N, C-alpha and C positions, 0 to 999 in steps of 0.2 A: 432096882436099877433106876437111876434118875432119868427123867424125861429126855434131856438133851442126849444122853447116852443111847437111849432107845432109838431116837430119831436118827442119830449118827449111824447106828447099826443098820437101820433100814436103808439109809442112803448108800452105805458101803456095800450092803448085800446086793442092791440093784446095780450098782456101778461095777463091782469087782467079780461077782460070781458069773461064770460063763453059762452054766446049764440051768434051764428053767426049773428042773427038779430040785437042784440045790437051793435056788432062790426060794422056791415054794416051801421047802423044808424049814429054812431059817425063818421065813416070814410066819409060817404057821406056829413055830415055837414062840415067837415074839407075841403073837395074838393070844396064845395060851397062858402067857405069864399073868400072875395075879395082879401085877402093877401095870398092865396094859392100859393106856390112857388115850384120850382124844387126840393129842398131838401126834402120837405114834400112829393112830388110826389114819389120820390125815396124811402123814408121810407115806404110808403104805398105799392108800387109795389113790392119791394124786400121781403115783408113779406106776400104777398097774399096767399101763401100756408098755412098760419095759419087760413084761412077761410075754413070751412069744406065743404061748398057747392059751386059747380061750378057756379051756378046761382048768388050767391052773389059776387064771384070773377068777373064774367062778368059784373055785375051791376056797381061795382066800376071802372072797366076798362072803361066802357062806359062813366061814369061821367067824368073821367079824360080825355078821348079822346075828349069829347065835350068841355072841358075847353081849351084843346090845340088847337082845331079848331078855337076858338074865340080869341086865343092869350091872355087869361085872367090870365096867370101865370106870376109871377114876376121872 
């Protein structure tokens, strides 16, 4: 998936999905993609305040940090 498409998907996820659980699910799937990249990471992290629950924000940050540790971002 091209970078602009990933960033658009992140933006639509935050804007359009009502429930934190649904947002968290989509975002975690994006983070898990082999082509997850810095632009997508920035789009996710810069809007984390749109998740209502701290536990969901922490979960997404944990997933991103694990990706960064393995050097799996493009």
